[in-house]
N, C-alpha and C positions, 0 to 999 in steps of 0.2 A: 587520587592524586593525578594531576594533569602533568604531562611531560612536554616541555616546550621543544619546538622543532630545533631551535638553536642548540639545545643540549645534545640532541641526537647528532647534529652535525659535528659538534665538538668531540663526541665519542668516536665518530668515524674518523675524524682528523687525527685523534690520538692513535687509533689503530694503524692508520697509514704511516704516521711518523715512526711508530715502533717497528714497522715492517719495512722501513726505508723506501717507501713509495713516494719519493719527493715530488716528482712531476705531478702525480695525481693529487697530492696534498696541496701543491701550489694552485692547481686549477680549481680545486674545491673551495679553497679560501678566496680566490679571486671571484668565483661565481657567486658565492654566498655572502662575502664580506664579513665572515665570521672567522676569528682566529682562536687558537686554543690557549696562548699565553702560558704555556707550561714548559718546564725543564725537568730533566730527570731528578735533579736534586738541587735545591736552591743554594745550599751551603757549598756544594761542589762548583756550582755556577759562579758564585762570588769568588771562591778560591782561584778559579781559572782566570778571572779578570785580574785579581791582585797579583797573580804570578805571571801574567802576560801570556797565557796560553791562548793566543788569538784565533787559531784555527778552530779550536773547540768552542770558543765563545761565539764566533761567527756562525758556526753550525747550529748553536742553540738559539740564537736570536733570529735566524733566517726566517723561521716559520711562526715566530711569536708576534703577537700584535702589540709591540712596544711602541710607545708614543714617539713620533718622528723626531721631536726635539732631542730626546734622550739617545736615539740612534745616531743622530748627527754628532752629538758629543762623543759617542763611542768611536765612530768611524774616524773622526778627526784625530782622536788620541792615537788610534792604531796607526794611521798614516804618519803621524809625527814620529812615533817610535820606529816605524819601518825606515823612515828617512835617516833617523839617527844611526841605524844599523847599515845604512847605504843599500838597503834592499829595495831598489828603486822600481823594479818591474811591478811587484805586488802593490806598492804604494800608488803608482800611477793608475793601476787597474781599479783600486778601491776609489780613488778620487774621481775618475772619469767614467766609470762604468756601473756605479751603484746608485740605487734610488735615493738614499739619504744624502749623498753628495750632490745629486742633481737638485734636490730640494734646497740645499745650502746655496748652490750656484744661482738659483732663481730668486730666493728670498733674502740671502745675505751675500751678495756678490763680493763685498770687500773681504769678508772672512774666507771665502772660497779663493780669491785671488792671492791671499797671503799663503795658503797651502800650495798653490801653483808655484809661487816664488820660492817656497822651501825646497821644492823638487829640483830647482835649478841651482841651488847653492852647493858649494863644495864643502862647507862646514856648517855646523848647526849649534846654536845656543839654545839649550832647552828652556831656560828661563824666559827667553824672548819668545820661543815657540809656544809656550803655554800661557803667554800673556800675563805673567806674574801671578798665576792662579795656584801656584804651589809646585812641588817637585813631581817627578814622574810617579813616584810611589804614592804620594798623597792623592794625585789625580786618579790613579787606579782605584784606590779605596773609595774615593768619592763617587766614581762612575759605578763601582760594584754595588754600593749601597743604593744608588739611584735606580739601577736596573733591577735589583733584587725586589724592589717594591712593585715592579711591573709584572713579575712572573710568579707562578705558583707551581706546585707539583700535584699530580694525580696518581692514584695507585696504578701500578702497571697492569696492562691487559684488562682495563676497566670494562670495555665493551663485552669481551668474552666472559668476564666474570658475571656481569649482569645477565647475560643470556643464559649462563649456566644456572644462576639462581632462579631465573624465570622457569626454566625447564623443570628444575627440582620441585618448585611450588606447584606447577601444573601436574606433575606426577603425583604429588601428595593429594591434589584435588581430584585425581582420576581423569584429568583431561587428556593426558598422555599416558599410554599403557607402559608400565615398567618392563624393560627387557625387549621392547619392540623398537627397531630402528626408526628414527624420526627425522623427517626432512624439515629443517629449521626454516629454510627459505620459503617453502610453500605452506608451512604450518600444518603438516599432516604426516601421518605415519607412512613410511616407505613400504612399498609392496615388496615382499620378500617371497620368492617362489622357492619352495623346497626342491631338493635334488631330483625328484621324479615320482615319488610314490604317493598315492592317495592313502591317507590314514584315517581310521574311524575316529570321530571326536570322542574324547574321554573326559573332558573337564569344562566347566562353565568359564568362559572367557569374560563375558560382560552381559549386562542386562539393560535393555531399553525399557524405561518405565513411563507409562501413560498416566495422565491425571484421572481422578475419580470420574466414574460414569463414562469413561472412554475405553475402548480396546481396539486393537488392530483387526482389520478385515482382509488385509493383503500385505505382501512385502516383496521387495526385489533388491538384489545387489546391483550396483552400478558395474558397467563392464570392466573398469579398472580395479574394482574391489574396494574402492575407498569409502563408498557410502552404502548404507541400507536405506531404501525408501520404504516408508510405511504409509498405508492408507487406513484411516480409522472409520468407525461407524458414524462418527460425527461429520465425516466428509473431508477431513483434513489430510493433506499429503505432506509429510515431513521427511527430512534427511538427517541421518545420524552417522556418526563414525562407526565403521564396521568393526574397528578394533576396541573401542572404548564404550560404545553405546551412548555416548554423549551427543547432544544436538550439534549439528555441523554449523557453527556460527561463522565459519569462514565464507559461507555463502551469504552475500550481502543482504539478500531479501529476508533471510531468516534472522540475521543479526539485527535487522531493523524491525523485526516483529511482523513483517508481512507474511501472508499465508497463501499457499495453493489450496483451493477448496472446491469441492463438488457440492451440489445441492442436496445430495443424498449420500448414504454410506458408500465408501469406496470398497468395491468388491474384487478389483483386479488391478494390477500394476505391471508395467514393463518399461525398461529403458531402451532407447535406441542403441544400435550397435556402436555408434560414435560416442555415446554417453552424453550428448548435448541435450537430448529430450527425454522426458518421461511421460508416459501415457497412462491414464487412469480410466477405468470403467466403473460405473456406479450402479446402485440398486434400482435407480429409476430409468435405466436404459441409455443414459448419456455417456459419451466418451469425450475426453479432453486431452490435449497434448500441451505440455509446458516446456519452456526453456529452463534448463536446470540452473544455470548460473544466475539469471536475472529473476526467475520466478514468474516471468510474464507468459501469457497465453500464446501458444503458437497456432493452435487450430481447435475449433469446437465442432463436435458432431452431436447436435442436440437431439437427433432422432435416430441414433445408431441402431437401437433396438427398442422393442416394446416392453421388455422385462429386464431383469437383472443382467448386467454384463459380467459374465463369469470368467472371461479370458480375454486378454489383449496381448498382441505381439507385433513387433515391427518386422517388415521385410528386411532382407539382408542389406539392401541399398538404402534403407531408411526412408523410402518414398511412399510406403503404404503401411496401413495398420490393419491387422487381422483381428476381428473380434468374434467372440462366441457368446451366446446368451441363454438364459433360462427359457427363452421362447423357442429353442431348438434350432435356431438359424445361425449360420456363420456368414460373415460379410467381410469384404475387403473394401477399405476406404482409401481414397487418394489424399495424401497429406497436404499436397499443394492446393488441389481443387476443393477439398472438403466434400467431394461427392462419393456416394456408394458406387463402387466399380463392378463388383460381382457378389453374387449371393449363392450360398450352398445350402440346399434343402434335402432332407432325407432322414435325419435323426428324428426319433419319435419322442424324445424327452430332452431335458435340459442339457446344454453343452457344458462340459466340465473343463475342456482344454482344446486349444486349436493353435497349431504352429506351422510355419513354413518349413519345408526342407531347405537344406543349405543352398541348393541351386535355384530355389524358388519355383521349381517346376511342379511341386506337389504341395498340398495342404493336408496335414494329418489332424484329425479331430477325434475326441472321445465324448461319451455321453452317459447319462444316467440310464439310458436304455440298454447298456451292457455292450454296446458295439464301438469298435474303432473303425473309422472310415478314412480312406485315402482318396483324395480328389486330385484331378488335374486342375492346376490353379488358373490356367488361362480360360478353360471352357466351363469350369465348375462341374465337370462330369465326375461322378463317383466311380472310381476304378475298382476298388476293393472294399468289401465289408467284412470285418474280422470280428469274431465273437470269442475272445480269449477265454472266457469262463465256461465255454460249452464243453470243455473236457471233464468238468466236474459233474458227472452224471447223477441225476437224482436231486440236484440242487437247482434252485431258481437262478436265473442269469444275474450275476452281480453287476452292479453299476461300475463304471470306470471313472476313477478320480483324475487321472492325468496320463498324458503321453509326453515324453521328453526325449529329444535326440541325445544319443550317446557320443560324447566328445571323441573324436578320432574315428568314429564309425558313422559317417553321414547317412548310411542307408539302414540304420537300425535304431529302434526306439525302445525305451523301457516303458512298460504299461502297468500302472498300478490299479488294481481292481479293489472293490470293497469286499475283500476276502483275505485270507492269509497268504495269498499267492501273488507274485509279480512275474510279468512275462516280458520277453524280448520279442518284438515283432519287426520283420523286415519291411522295407518299402514295397516289396512285391506281395505284401499281404500274408506272408507265411509266419506262423509262430515258430520261433527258433528254439526257445527253451523257456523254462519257468523256474522260479525260486520260491520255496515255501518256508515259512517260519518253522522253527523247531516246535516240537510238541510242548504245549504249555499254555499259559493264559494269553493267547492271541486269537481272538475271534475274527478280526479283520484289520487291515491297514487303513490308516486315515490320511496319510500323506507319504510321498516318496520323492527322491531326487537323486541325480547322478553326481558323483564327485568330479572335480574339474578335469582329471586326466582319464576319465572313463573306465577306471579299474574297479570301483566299488559303487554299489547301489545302497542308499540308506532309505529306511522306511520306518515310520512311527506307528505303533499298534494302538488299539483302543485302550490299552493300559498305560499309554504314554511312554512305553519302552522303545528305545531306538535299536532297530535291527540293522545289521550290515551284512551284505552279500558280496562275494567275489564274482564279478561278471563272467570271468573265464570258466570257473569251475561250478558256479551256482551254489557253492557251499556257504552257509551262514557262519559268521564269526561268533565267538563265544560271548563276548562282552555285550550286554544289553542294558545300558544305563537308563534310568528313568529321567526323562527330560523335564517334566513339569507335573504338578498335581492336577492341572486342568487338562481338558481334552484338547489335543492338538488339532488345529484346523488346516494348517499348511506349513510349508518349509521351503527353504531355498539354500543352495550351496554357493559359497564364494567362487568366483570365476577362476581363481588360481591357487588358493590355499585350502587346507583342510579345515575349513570353518563353515559352520552351518547355523542358520537362524531359523527359529520356529515362532509361530504365533497361535494363539488360542483365544478363548473368550474372556480371559482375565487381562489384567493391565500390564502384563510383562511380555517382552520378547526376549527369551533367552538366546544367547549367542554362544555356541559351543565350539571348542577347538581340540585338535589332537594333542 
């Protein structure tokens, strides 16, 4: 069903009328040339005319698109009745200051002159004034019937009612999550930040579903928490509602069926801090940055690396992109120039993560070689090499999956190793403490992330169980729900809410909430 723009204008005009926003209503009608032609009640409108309740009648017809000839008849009759009552001030104002009477003056000057003459008389003969067209009462009935055919009624609060029905339908279809505040103007869920505590996720909020023969290879939350971006093995980057798991069709390029696409599987994703850009690294070593709103390319880095790009991140000022690769090299690329600015060499195996510190003075990287390295970002000099797994004597050095800055603690990072242990490492290269899973079916962790207020660390084990640790005490929480049947490859936390998304080699991205 197509909705005509004129219908939308009329709905808005009715809303303005009901809320007594007369000046706005007049302006809108004048600019659009569209009138609503409605009264609250047609029978009441007719009754007011027949009873001579002219103030109410004029208020009703003021914004209605009634034919000018019929308005002229109405105003003429009201002026005559006012003259009969010797209420000369309002009679003169209606005759000389209203649009219908101005039309009469220019199109029917003799008729207008007769009214002017009535104003100067000391007595009035109604039969003469009405030109032999009947009595005052019969003229009222005639005018009432004539004007009633010009107007209609509409159910009250029609605009708000339609919007309410639309929201209910979208809730039934799963487009809008029930119980979550919704911004009707922007067409998106409102971000609601809880009072202060990180809470472990305990229930499935929504699920992003991929088509057959596709599955995600990376994901990231937008900085405002509105979207989850996913990169697939087919090379597609798509945006979804973080609350509902539905495709974000408010982004025009997605609504039109346009796509962000890499030539190979997308293996890493990151948003700029402003949220305006998204960067993707691919299995073929290429890196691209896109504008989120338009879906257009912002910059290409066709030779960023020689092998799979396992990590991408923006600098704090969004002018540089940091990338790490399976080739063991970390590089900084200029977003404006497209040139490689610096290169960090020293790891002996694939890079698994690389991030800037908050002040951009350092780069922290992790690798399958079991080491975490802290580099001076300007000179690319390696300042510290940390081997978090070296405390487990008798075991081979476990590879490191990820390093992530802890919110509120810019000099500390959580470090997840391919073992049942997670570490906190300082920017000075010192291991501060470690967290270990409880005794049970957890041979190693597969992914980890810090919750938005930096109070809890989440980690998924090789049994797809979600473990939660208190950063202050290092103690694990008791609840360890199973996230999925498939083996988890990665995860990310919402930037402000206790919401976490996971991805694996199946077609689903489960989104969990507290």
